[in-house]
N, C-alpha and C positions, 0 to 999 in steps of 0.2 A: 504493500500500500504506500509506504513511504517512498519507495523507488518510483512508483507511478506518479506521485505528486512532483517529485524532482524532475521527471521527464517532461511533465506539463509545464512546470516553471521554466525549464530550459528552452522548450519550444516557444513559449511566450517571449522570453528574453531575446531569442534568435530573431523572432518576428519583429520585435521593436527595433533591434539593431539594423535589420535589413530595411525597415521602414525609414529609419533616420538616415541611413546611407543614401537611399533613393531621394529623400527630401533634400539632403545636403547637395546632391548632384545637380538638382534643378534650381536650388535657391542660394547656394553658397553659404549657408549657415544651418545649424542644427535645430531640430524641433524644440528642444529645451530652451535654446536661445530665444526662439520666437515667443514662447510662453513667458519667459522671464522679462523680455523687452516690453511685451504688452502690459505686464503688471507694473513695471518700474520705469517705463519710458516717459520722461517729462516733456518730450519734444513733440511738436506738431508743425506742419507747414501749410500755409495758405497762399495760393497763387491766384492773383487777380489779373486776368487777361484782357480786361478793359483798359487797364493802366500798365500792364506788363511789369508788375511788381510781385516779388515773392517776399512773404513775411515768415520768418522763423520764430516760433513761439516756444518758450520754456515755462512750464507751469502756468500757461495762459497769458504770459507777458511777452510782447514782441522784443526780441533781443538782437535781431539782424534783419536788414532789408536789402534785397538784391534786385537789380534790373534783370529781366528775362525776355525771352522770345517764346511765342507759342505757335500753334499750327496755322497753316493757311486755311482759307475758306473751303478749299477742296480737300484738305487733309487736316481736319480740326483736331484739337487736343481733346483728350477724354475728360469731359466735365464730370464732376462728382468727387467722392472721397475714396481714395485708394490707399494701399499699404506698400511701403518700400520692402520688397522681398529679396532684392539682390543688390550687391555693390561690387564694382569691379573697376580695374584700371584699363580702360579701352582707349586705343589710340586713334589716329587719323581724324575723321570728321567729328569724333566724340570728345576731342580735346583731352584725352587721358583719363576721363572720369565717367562712370555710369552708375546710376541708382534706378533700378527697375521697379515698375509698378505691377500689381496683380490684376491688370485689365484683361478681361477674358477674350476680347476679340482681336488682340494684336499686341505687339511688343512696344510698350511706351515707357518712358522714364525721364529722368533729369540727367543732363550731361553737358559737357563743355562743347566748344565749337571751334572750327578753323575759319569761321566767318563771323568774327566779333562785331562787324557792322550790322549784323542781323538782329542783335539784341535791341529790344524795344519795339520790334515789329513782328507781324504774323508771317514768319518765314520758314517754319519747320514743317516736317511731315507729321506733326502731332506731338512730338516730345517737347519738353520744356528745356530750352537752351539757356546756358549761363556763360558768363565769361569764365575762362579756364581756371583762373585763380580762385574765383568764387565757388565754382563747382567742387574743386578740390577741398576748399575750406568746409563746405557744407558736408561733403562725404565724410570727412574726418570728425565732424561734429555730431551728426545724427546717427542713431543705431538702426539696425534692421527692425522692421515693425513700425516705423514712424508713419503716422497718418498724413496724407497729402490731400488737401481739398483744392480743386481747380474750379474756378468760376469764371463765367463770361456772360454778358447780356442780362436781360431781365426775366428770362423764361427758364431759369434753373438749368436742368440738364439739356434743355432744348436750345440754350444759347441765345442768340440774337433773334431767331425766327424759327417757325415751324416748317421745316423743309419737307417736301414731298418724298416719301420713302418708297423704295421699290426693292424687289428681291436682289440680294447681293450687297445692299447697303449695310454698313456697320456703324456703331457709335452709341453714345449715351442715350440719344433719343430712341434708338431701336431698343435698347435695354429697357427703357421706361415703358415703351409700348408692350414689350413682352411681359413685364411684371404686371401691368394693368390687365392684359388679356388673361394672364394666369389667375389673377385674383377674381376675375369674372367667370372663370371656368372654361375659357375657350382655348387656352394654350397650356399644354402639359409637358412641354419640352424644357430643356435646360436654358435658363435666361443668360445668354452669353453675348448679347448685343449684336448678333448676326441675323440678318433677315434671310432665313432659309426656307426650305419646303414646309417644315412643321409650322412655322410662323405664318406662312402664306395660307395654309389651310385654316388656321385660326382666324386670320383676317377675313377670309371669305365667309366663314360662319357668322362672325360678328356683323359683317356688312349685310348679310341676308336677314338676320334677326332685327336689324335696325333700319331696314328699308333704304339701304344705300346701294349704289351701283356696285355689282360684284366684279372686282378686278384686283390687280395686285398692288395698286397704289394706295398709300395712306396719305390722304389729303386733309386740308383744313376741316372739311365737313366731318371726317372720321375723328379727327382730333377733338372736335366739339362733342361728338357723341360719346367719346371716351371720357369726357369731363376735363380735358386739359385746357380747353379754351371755353370761357363762359359763353353760353348760347344766348343770342339776343332775343 
C-alpha cells in the first residue's frame, strides 16, 4: 500500500515537472514564478495610444512615463488588458528588447526599434514600440506577470470606431463580439479574437433571430442589436 502511494506521488511529481518544463519552453519562466509574481507584483503598465504615452505604475502610483508608438490603422494594437508572459533580448528591428503579451490571436508585445523617428506615431504592426534605452530600462524593471492595459479612442476595445468585421479579421473587437455571442448562447467556441467558421455560424444564427440580413459581415446594425451601440 505504501509502495503504491509512493508510485502515485512520483507520477504526480513527474507530471508537474514535465508541465513546468513545457510552460518554461513557451514562456521563458516557471509556473511558480508566474504565481509568485501575480501575488507580489506591485507593477502595472498603462499605454494611452491617443497620446502615445506609457505610464508605469508601482502600487498604483505613476513612477515613469515613456513616449511610445502603436499600431497603424490597418494593423492596430491589441486594446485591452494583457499579461507580460515572456522577456527576451531580441535584436534587429526589436532594438534588443522584447516583452511579450498573452494575446490569443497573434504575437504582440513591447520592444525597442531601429526606427526611433516612429515613436509618437501609429507606425507599428500592432506592438508597442519604445526607444531602445527605454525598453531596456522597462524590461529590467518589471517582472513576468505584469499587467499591461492598452487604450485608444472612446469605444473601449473597439477603439476609435466600429469597423465592419468579416471572416479572417482578428482583434479586440472580434474578441468582444465572440464573448457577447457566447454569453447569449450563440457561440460555443474558444474566444480567441479570430473570426473563423465557428464564429461565422454564430453570427448567422444571431442575424436570423434578430431579423437582420444573413451574411458574414458584422455591421453597425448588428453592433446595435448586440447592445454595443445605443439604439435610437
